[in-house]
N, C-alpha and C positions, 0 to 999 in steps of 0.2 A: 686401865681407868673405866669406871662405869659411866655409861651415857646418860647425862643430867636429864637428857628428855625422856628416859624410860624409866616407869617405875619398876619397883622391886618385883620380884615373883609372889610375894605375900599379897602385895598393894594389888596387883595384877588378879590375882585369883579372888581376892575379896570383892575387888570391884565387880567382876563377872559373876560371882554366885550372889550378890547384893541385888544386882539389877536383874539378875536372870532368875532367881528364886524367891519366890514370896514367903516360902518355908524358911528358908535360911535368914530372911530379914527378920520374920517373928521370933525365930528362936534367938537370935542374936540380942535383940532387943530385950528378949526376956532374962537376960542374964543379969543377976541382983549387983554384981561386982561394979558400981559405978567407975572405980579405978580402971577396969578393964577396959570399959568402954571410953573413957578418957585417953587411955595409953594407946589404944589401937588409931584414936582419932587423931593424935597428936603424930603417930608414925604415918598415917598417910598424909596429913597435911605436910610433912616433912619430906616425903617422896613424892611430892608434885601432884596433888588431887587436881589442880588446877588444869594439868596437862591432860587429865583424862576427857574424852569429848564423846557426847552421845549423841550421836545423828547429825552432827556438824555444826553445832552451836557451841562456842567454848563456854565451857562451865555450865552447860543446860544439861538438865536430866531429861530423859527421854519424853515425860509427860509435858515438859515445858516445850518442847519442840513441836511435837504431833498430836499430843493428847491421846485419845483412844484410838487414831488411825494407823500410826506407825508401830512397829515392834521396837521394845528398846534395845541399843545394840552398845558394846564397848568399842572403843578404840585404844592402841597403844600410842598415840601421838596426837598432838593438836591437829586440827584442820588448817590452822595457818602455818605450821610447819610442813604439812605435807604439801600444801599448795606451792610453797618455796621449792621443795624437791621436784615437784611436778614441772614447775617453770623452769628450774634449772634443767632437767631431764629433755622435757620438751621443746623449749626454746634455744637453749644452748647447746646440746647435745651431751649434757654433762653425764658421763656412763656411770660415776661413781652415785649420783642422786638416782639414776634409774636402778641401779642395782640395789640401793638402800630400799626403794619402793617396791621392788620386788621381794626383798625379803622381809619385809613388813608385811606385805601380801601374802607370802606363803605362811608367816605365822598366825594368820586370820584376823589380820586388821582389815576388816571390811571397807572401811575408808580408804585407806591406802589402796586396796584392791581396785576401788572405784576410781581414785586419781590414775592410778597405771592403766585401767582400761580405757580413760578417755584419749590417753597418748597414742594408745592403738587403735581408737577408733577412726574409720575413713572420714566421719562427719567433722572430724576436728582437724582433719590435715591441712586446711588453712591457718588454723590457730598454732598447732604444734607442729613443726616440721619434722621432728624428731620423736621416736625413731622414723626412717623414712619408709620403712615396711610397715604399712598399715595392714592390719588384720582384724575383721570383721568379726571372725570366729572367736579369735582370741580376746577381743574387745567384750565381747558377749559374756565369756567366760569370767572375765575378771570383773565386769559390770554385776553379775546374778548375784553375788554374795551380798552387796549393798542394798540391792533391791529386795532380797529375801529378808535382810534385817529391818526392812521399812525405809531406808534412806531416800527421799523422794527425788532427789536429783538424779539417781540411778535410773529411775522409770523414765525420765526424760531422755537420758543418754541411750538407753535402749531401745526406746521408740524409734529415736532418729535413725538408729543403725537398721532395724528391721524395715523401716519406711524409705529408706535411702535408694537413690536410684542408680542402677535398675535395681528395682526390687521383686524378687519372685513373688508372685502374687500368695503363695503358701505363708509367707512371711509377715503379711499385713494384719491377720488377727493379732498374732503377739504383738505388733506396733502398735496396734490401736489398744490392745490391754494396757499396754505400758503408758501409752499417752494418756489415755482417761485416768489412770490413776496417778500420774504427774499432774493433771489438770486439777484433780479433786484433793489434792494433798493440803492441808491446812496451812503448812508453811508456805507453800508455794503461793496459795490464795493472800498470805498476809503480805509478802513482797511484789506480788503481782506479776506482770509480764514485761519483759525488756526488748528492745528492737532488735536485738540479736536471735530472739526466738520467733520472728514472725513465721519462718517455714513450719516451726513445732506447732504454732498456733492454729496455723491453716489446716494442717494435717490432723490435729486434733478435732478440730469442728468438722472435717469431712469424716472421721470416723465416727463422731457420734450421729452424722447424717447417712451412715451405711453407703458412702461413697467409695471407701477404702475397704474392701472385701476381697475374701479369698475367690479365685476363679471357680466358677459354675455355681456360684451361690447367688441365688437370685436376689434381687434387690426389694428390701421392705422398707416400709415407711416408717421412720422413727416414731417414736411416742412424741405427742406433743410436747411434753417438758424437756425431752432432750432436744427436738429440734430446736426448742425455743433457747436452750443453753448453747447449742452451736451457733444460732443466728446472732447471739448476743456476743458470743466470742470473734465472729467475723466481722461484727459491726464495731468492735473495739478500735478507738481512733489510731491505733498504731497500725492498722490496717487500712486505713482511708484510702491509701492511693498504692494498695498491693492488688496487682491484677489478678493475681491467684485467688485472694480473698474475694474479689469484687466478682470473679468468674463463678466461684461457688456458691456464692449467694444468688446470683442470676439463675444458675441451673437449677437450685432447689427452689425457688420461688416460681418458676416455669415448669416443674416437673409434672409429668402426666397425673392427672387426678387432683392438681392443685385448683384454688379457687380463683375467679376473676381479682378479687381484691388483691390476692398474693401476686399475681401478674402485673396488676396496677403498681404495686409496691417495688417490683423489679425495674419499671421505667426509669427513674432516676438512676439507679445502680447500672443499667446499661449505658446511660448517657456518660456515667462517669468512666467505666471500662472503656467506651469508645472512644474517650479524649485522651486516655493513657495508653492506646495501642496504636498501630498502624496496619495497613494491609500486610505489610512485610513481616510484623511480628504476631500476627495471627495465625494460627492452625486451622485443619481441616473441621478440628471439632467445633470451631467458633463461628463458622458461617451462620448458624443459626441467630448469633445475637444479633448482627444488623437487621436480620429478617425482623427479628423482634422489636428494636426500636423503631422500624417503620411502621409498625402495628400500633407501637405506642403513640407514635405521631399521629395516627388516623382515630387515635380514641376508640379502639376497638377491644379494648379491655374494659370498657364501662360497663354498667349493668344494662344499660338501653343505648347502645351507640347510634348515633345518627351520622349524616353527612359531615364530615370535618371539614374545616375552612379550605379554601383552594390552596394557600400557601402551604398547609400542612400536607395536602394531597401531593403538590409539587416536591416537598421536601421528601416526603416518603418514596417517591418515585424515583428521586434522585439517588436515595441509599441503595433501592433495590435494584438500581442500574449501574451500580459501581462495577468496574471492571475485575476487581478480585472475588466478584460473586457469579462470574460468567460461568464457572463450572458446577454451580450449586444449584440443584433443581428447585428447590425451596424459594430462591430469589425469584424464579421466571413466574412459578405458581402465584406467588402473592402479587407479583407485578401484574400479570394477567388478570388476576381478581381485581386489582385495584383500576385499572384501565377499562373493563368491563362495568363498574359500578356505575350509575345512573347519577353521577356527580360532575363537577366542575371540569374535570380532566378527562372525561368520557371520551375514548377512543378506541372504537373497535379494530382499527389497522395495528395500533401499537398492542394493544390486548392480544389479538389474535398471533401477532408475532412473537409475543412472550409465550403464549401456549405452545407455538411449534418449536421455540427453543427449550422449552420442557420437554417435548417429545423427544427431539434430538438426542436429549440426555438420558431418558428413561426408558424410550421406546414405547412400543405398543402393546408389549406382551402383558398378559392379565397379572402374570406374577409380579411383574414390574411396578404396575400400576396398584396392585394391592398395596404394596410397600411404599409407594409414593403419595400421590393426591389424585384419588378417584374423581374429585372435583374439577382438576384441572383436564382429566380426559374429557369430561363431560364437556367444557368450555371449548377444547380443541374440536369435538365432535360438531357442535354449534357453529365454530369457526368455519370448519369444512363445508357446512351446508349453508353457510351465509345467514345463520339466524340471529346472528347477535343484533341487538337493536341498532338501527343506523348504519349497519354493515351493506355494504353493496350486495345484491344477490349473485349467486353462483351457482354453477352446476357442477356439483361434484363427481368425479370419474366414478366409474364401478369399481376400481381398486380403492379410492377413498371411501366408497360406500361400505365395503368391507370393513374397512377401519372402523368407522363410524360405530357401525351396528356391534362389532367386537368391544368398542369401549363401552357404548351403552349397555350390552348385556353383561360386561363384567361388573359395571356400577351397579346393575339389579341385582345381581347374585350377591353382591356384597351387601345388600338391603340399602342401596342409596337411592332413593326414590327417584332423584334426577335420571337414573338409567330409562325409568319407564317415561319420563316426561320426553326424552329424547326420540324414544322409539315411538310414542304417540304423535310426535311432530312429524316423523318420516312417513307413518302410514296415514296420517292428516292429509299430509300436501304431496305426497308420491315424490319424496325427494330423490334425486340420482337416478330417476328411472324405476325405483321401487314402486308397484302399484298402489295405488290408493285404497285402503280398507277401512272405511269408517268404524265399524265393529272393534276391528283391532286396536284401532286409534283410541277409541272410549274406553277399552278395556284398560289399556296402559294409563290414560289419565285418570280413571277412576281410582286405579290401584295407588297411583301415588298420591292423589288428593286424600286418600284414608289415612296415608303414611305421615300427612300434615305437611305436604309440600304445598307451599301457597300458590306457586307457578302453575299448579296442576287445577288447583279450585279457580284461579283465574283464567285460564284457559277453557275449563268448563263453562265458568260464568258466560264467558264472551260467546262459546258455541250454542249456548241455550238462548242467549240474549239475540243474536242475530240468525239462529237457525242454519248453523253451519253444518257440514259434513252428513246431510241427510237426516239431521236432526230438528224437530220442529222448533219453532220459537216458543219460548215459555220464560216468560220475565219472572215467574215466582222461582222457578227452579233457578234461574241464574241468580236472584237475587240470594238465595241460600248458599249457593257455593262462595259468593262474593262477601257475603256477611262472615262467614267462617274464616276466609283469608285474613279480611279487614280486621277482624277480632285478633288476629295471630300478629297484627302489625306491618303487615304489607300494603304500602303506601299505594302501590298501582291498585290494588282492590279498593282502597278508599276511592281513589278517583272513578274507576269504573262503576262502583255503587253509587258514587253521588250522581254520575251522568245517568246511570238507569233511572235512579227515584225522580230525576228532573224529567225525563222523557216519560217515564211511565208513572203517572201519578195515582194510577188505579191501585198501585202498591200500597197506598196509604203510609208512607213515611212521613213521621213527623217533620215540620219545618226545621225544627234544632238539629235533628237527625241529620237530614240532607246537608244543612248548611256544615255542620261539623264535618262530615267526610269529605265535602268540597275545600273548606278550608285546610283541613289537616294534609290533603294531599297537593293542595296548591303551594301552600308554605313548606310543603316537604320537597318540591321541586318537580313535582308531576305536570307535564304540560296538559293533560287532560282533566285534571282538577282546576288548572290555573284557567283555562279555557271554560269550563261550566260555571267556575266562580266571577268570571267577567260577565256572563250570560245573565246571571243571579242579579249582578249589580245594576245591569241594563234593564232587567225585567222589574227589580224591586221584590223580589222574592225571598221567603224563608227567613223574614224577620229583616232583611237589609233594606235599607232607602235606596231609591234609585239613585245612581251617581255615576255619571260619564266618567269623572276622571278615575274612580277606582275599575270602573268598566274596563277603560283604556290600558290601565297600568297592568291589568291581569291579562290582558287578552296578548299585549306585547309582549309579556312575561311568556306566556304560554307557547309563543314563536320562538322566543330566544331558547326556551330550556330544551333538551335532549328530547327528541322525537316530536318537536314542534314543526318540523317542515310539511306534517300533514295539515296542520291548521294554516301554515302559511300559503300552502298550494291551495287550499280550498278557498280561503280570503282572494287571493290572486285570480282564481279562476272562475269565482263568482262575485264580482266587485259590488253587485247591488244587494248581496245576501243581508247584509246588515244595514238598517236604515237608521236615521237621526243625525240631523245637523249637528246638535249638541255633541254626540258620542264622537264624531268625525274630527270634529274641532279637538277634543281632548286626545284622540287617538295622534293627530298629527303633532298636537305640543308633547305628548310623550316620546314620540319618535325624535323630536328636535332635541329634547334632553338628553337623549342617549348618543346624540351627535350622527346620527343616520339619515337625518333628514334635513335639508335646508329649504324646502318649497313653501309656499302660501300655507297658512292654518286654515285649510279648506273644509268647508261644511260638507264635504263628499270625497270618496275615493277617487285618486287620480293614478296616471302612470307612474308620476313620482312616488307616490305612496308606495305602489308596487314594487319599484325598484329599490325603496329603502327597507321593504320586509326581507328582502334578500341579502340584506347586511346585518340581519340580527343574527 
């Protein structure tokens, strides 16, 4: 008895020629005999034309399914029936159903071949336990005919096999080709994605981003439109809580050559990823993400980052100090940088300890430093010499000095001007028994100043201002160096320049210019700027009124800020240096507000005042 699901050979032949040959369609339609047309049509109707399936949609022509995207194809059984055979074979171990699928596939039924290929795919082992012997090569062989015919589901199934774990890198190109075709298929776009396709979505996006490429193939940045498509895919609501999708977004947004705007965009994505993972679930390639989160907390991806709030500094320090990052050099490098910034939590001891931990992990070998952070090497050199602001002076050993010079020279060789700066310090101060050499020190400072390192212009400004290391006092030259680094945004240079202009009126700086430098540096947390702004209020200069309250506020502020010990010690050592009963009353009131003074609101400095200064 004939199988009612199978059309006759004539119907099969006609269907194949009709959809496979334009010439056949035209010649057949050109026949004048209407009866022939009606007769053949009736014949086909009687033999189950509804059972013919083109590309997977019951009763659909190829053009209805995929437009111009897919090639038309014919199948000798409906997809519904094939699904029943697949489920019986795959879920129940029905050998008869499996044999029927195999027979249809051998006859050239591409969709049957696809259903059979799914059963052998390792990717579907959790869905279809039978046959238990999964075979990726056999699955590819069975899936390929459907892909060749344009059946979009086959592209997805092939892509999964090629991208499966562990996938040899050579197969990833094929995997990406198939996944990208699957994503672009019109029918796939009509139905959208489903939650069981989440791994496929992530792999497709990474293919578009060139992250899944063959070995020995260099990374290339994808075209903007391709990257936009990938990011849109990764931002699909289905992937909102998928850690792999979030990880891929973070990696792209933080890629080398990316913009600050993209790094800012990564911050909420990083927070989401961190909330969904734990130290136990993170891998070695994930360590940079909490470090990036700390940088986000510090607003360092802003166009013009300033000092973040103290709470943000403390939160970032806690992130970077997490136990799971103890073997990650990047965490120590950034922690050292954080503690050595002139901010609220400035702590040279903690900063230098973090640098020591960094060195313990990467060593002082030049090649290692080149791969890691030369800036951390410079911080380590400064720490060894006791040159961090506020750090206790120390005398490095000859062995330590060899390390310092090697680190500084390595940085200089890499074009990092900080190397010149460290070498300049060594020869200016004769650190660690190295003979003082003014000419060599000036050479290094001038070299790094030309390179744009504001520290070097600041150092040269001070040398010329005070006549250090055999250089004559030259206020004009000092101002030139300080103006350059102040224009580059260095607040220490603003403070130094404002002080220079206040002390050297012969330079002819306009009052509003002097005031701008003093206010900018004082409000930016520079002790020297706050001190000189206090004097400006005491004197009523640069357009400011005489104001004892404001003078007292800024002088107290200057003592409390990093580097303020110099002002405190000077004030305590010369109690009569500042005159004015009104000023001292305001000064004592300010100390009282801060809770460090409980004595009388005296019109002059007392021993109680001096004691209070050391509590700031």
